[in-house]
N, C-alpha and C positions, 0 to 999 in steps of 0.2 A: 504494500500500500504506500502510495506517495502522498505525504501530507504537504499541502501547499498553504502558504500564508498569504495574507493580504499583501505583504511587501513583495512576495514573489510574483503575485498577479500584477501588481502595479509596475513591476520591472519588465513585464512581458514574458516571464519564464513560463514554459509550458509544462503541464502535468501529464505524466505518461504512465501512471500506475494506479488507476482506480481499481481497488481490490475486488476480486470475485470472492467475497467472504462468505462464511457459512451463515451469516445473518440475513442474506437477501430474502426479500419477502415473497418472491415468486420465481418460477423457473423458466416458463416459456410464455410468450404471447399466443393467444388464439389467432389463427389465420382464418379469415372468413370475410364475408361481404362487408362487415362493419369495421374491418381492420385497415390501417394504412401502414405500409412498410417501406423501409429505405430502398428496397430493391425495385419497388414500383411506386415511386412518389407521385402523389396527385398534383395537379396544377396548383401552384401557390395561391392561396386566397388571402385577400387583404384582411388585416385584423379588424375586429369590430371597432367602431369609432368610440373615442372617449366621450362620455356624456358631457353635455354643456354645463351641468351642475355636478357638484361633488357626489361621489358614490354614497356618502353618508346620508344624503337626503333620500336615497332610494333603497335603504337597507330592508325595509319590510317587503318590498317587491323583489329585490335581488335575492334575498334569502327565504322567500316564500316558497310554498309548494309549487312544483312545476311538473308537467307531464313530459317525460323524455322518452320518446319511442314507446315501447311496450310497458314501461314502468313509470310509476310516480316517484318523484324525489320529494321526501317529506320536507316541510318547512323547518328551518333551523330555529330553535329556541334561542333567541339572541342573548337572553340572560345567561345562557350556559357557556357563552364564548366571551372571553375578555375583549372588550371593544378595540383594544390595541391591535388585535389580530384580524379584524374585519378588513375587507378590501378597500384600498385607498390609492389614489394617485399622489405620488410624493416626489420631491426632488431627490435625485439619486445620481451622483457623479461616479462614473466608472469608465474604464478603458474598453469595456465590452460594447459591441456594436448594437444598435437597435434591432430588436427581434431575438436577442439572446436572453437566456434565463440565468440568473445568479441566485444561488441558494445560500443563505446565511444561517447555518444551524445554531450558532451560538446565541442568536437573537430570535430564532424561530420565524424567519421571514423568507419568502421567495419573491424575487423581483423579475418582472417582465420588462426588459429595458426598452424605452421608447426614445423618440427624438427629443432634442432640446434639454437634455439633462434630467429627464423625468422617467418614472417607471410606475407600473401598476404593482403595488405591493400586496401580497397575500400572507396571512398567517399560516404556518404549517406546523405539523408535528414531525419530529425527526427521531433518529435512532437513539435508543438509550445507551448508557455507557457500555462500551465493548462492541457496539454494533454500528457506530458511526463510520463515515468515510469522507474523503475529500479528493478533489481532482477535477478533471475536465472530461466530459462525456458528450454524447450526441443522442438526441431522440431518434432512435432507429425505427420505431414503429409506434402506432397509437391504436388504442382499442376502446370502443364504446361498450359499456357493460361487460367487462372482460371476465372470462373464467379465471379462477385462481388455482395455481398449482404450488402449494407450499413445498419448500425443499424438505428432503428427508430429515435433515438435521432439526428443522423446526418441529416436525411431527414427533421426533424423539424427545425434544424438550417439552412438548405439549401433547402428550398422547391422547388427551381428551378430544383433540381435533379429529381423530379418526372417525368418530361417529357422525361428523358433518360432511365427510368426503365421500365421493363416489367415483367410479371408473368413467373418465371422459375420453374424448378423442386423443388427447395427448398425454394421458396418464391419470393418476389419482388426483382429483381436485374437486372444485365446487363450481357449479354453473353460475354465470353472471346473473346478477339480480340485486334487489334492494338489500338482501342480507349478506351479500358477498363482501369480504373485507376490503377488496379493491375498489368498491364503490362504483360510481357511474362512469368513470373514465380512468384509463391508465396510459401513461407515456413511458415507454421502455428504454432504459438508458444503456447504451453500448459504448465500448471503447476499443479501438484497434480491432474492429470487426468481431468483437467478443461481447457476449451478454454479461453485463456486470451483476446481474440478478437484482439490481435495484430499480425501483420505479418511482415515478411521481403519480400518485393516484388519489382517488376520492376516499372517503371514509364514512362508515356508518356510526362513528363515534365523534361527533363534532366537538365534544367537551375535551378531547385530547389535543386539540389545536393549541399550540403554544407550549407544548410539553415534549419531553424526550422519552418516548414510550415504545416506539416501533422497533422492528427488527432490522432497521437500517433504511427502510424506504421513507420517502417524503410524502406525508399524507396531508390532504386538503379537505375542507368542507366540500361536499359534492358540488354545490352551486359554483364554488370557486374553481374546482377541477374542470368543470364543463367550460367555464369562461376561459381558463388558460388553454384548454384543448383547442378551442376555437381560434385562439391567437397564435398558436405555434404551428409549425409545419414539420414534417419529417426532415431530419437533418439539422434541426435547431441545436445550437451549441448550448450546453448546460455546464456552468461553472459552480462547483460546490466548494465553498470556503471551509477552512478549518473550523471545527466545533469549539476551538479554544480561542478566546479573545486575545488578539495580538496587540 
C-alpha cells in the first residue's frame, strides 16, 4: 500500500500502490444492461447543473423519497445525519482537474471538483482502523442497484452474513435492492488494470455518514451516491488522501 500525503499530491507525485487489501467491501461488479464499464465507455454526459440556490434550501427535496427504477429510495431522516455532512457547494482549491473526485477520509468528505475553485462536497463514511487506504485510482465501471459479493475474508469475520447470501451469476452474494449494503449505486475503483476491491457506493445506513465504520469502501447517502453517479463518467480519476491529518 502506498500512503500519499497532501504534500505529495501538491508536488505532483503520483501514487502507484492502492492496496488490494483483505478489507475490500466487494469482489466483482455485475455486468449487465445497467452497468457501465471502462472497456465500453458510454458517451460522456454533461454533469447536472449546479442549482441557482444553495443545496441547503433544497434538502427536504434532495433527501426525500425518490422512485429509482424498480425500487424506492427511502427519505433520509435529516436529524440522523450531522448537517456538516449534507451536500454543499464549497470553495475547494486543488491541483486536480474539474471532473475529478478527491476523497478526504480524515474529515469524512468526498469532493467532486468543479471549475472556478469550487467543488460539490458530500459527507461519507470510510474504512475503520486497519481497513483504510490511500492512493490514486480510476472509476473502471459503474452499476445501478449492484449485486454485492462480499470477499471470503469478510464472511469469515462475519459468519452471520451467510444467511443473507445466495448463489448469483458471479458467485455467492446478494441481489441488488433496497436492503443491499451497496445501496442504489456503486462506482468500482481500479488501479493499473486491477480491481482494488474498493468502491464508492450508497448505503442503507445513513447514520454512519461521517464515521469510520466500513471495511474500506467509501459509503454515501443513497441520494448523494445517485447524484455523484450522474456527475462522473467511466475513467474518472479518484484521489484518496491519507486518513491521517498532515
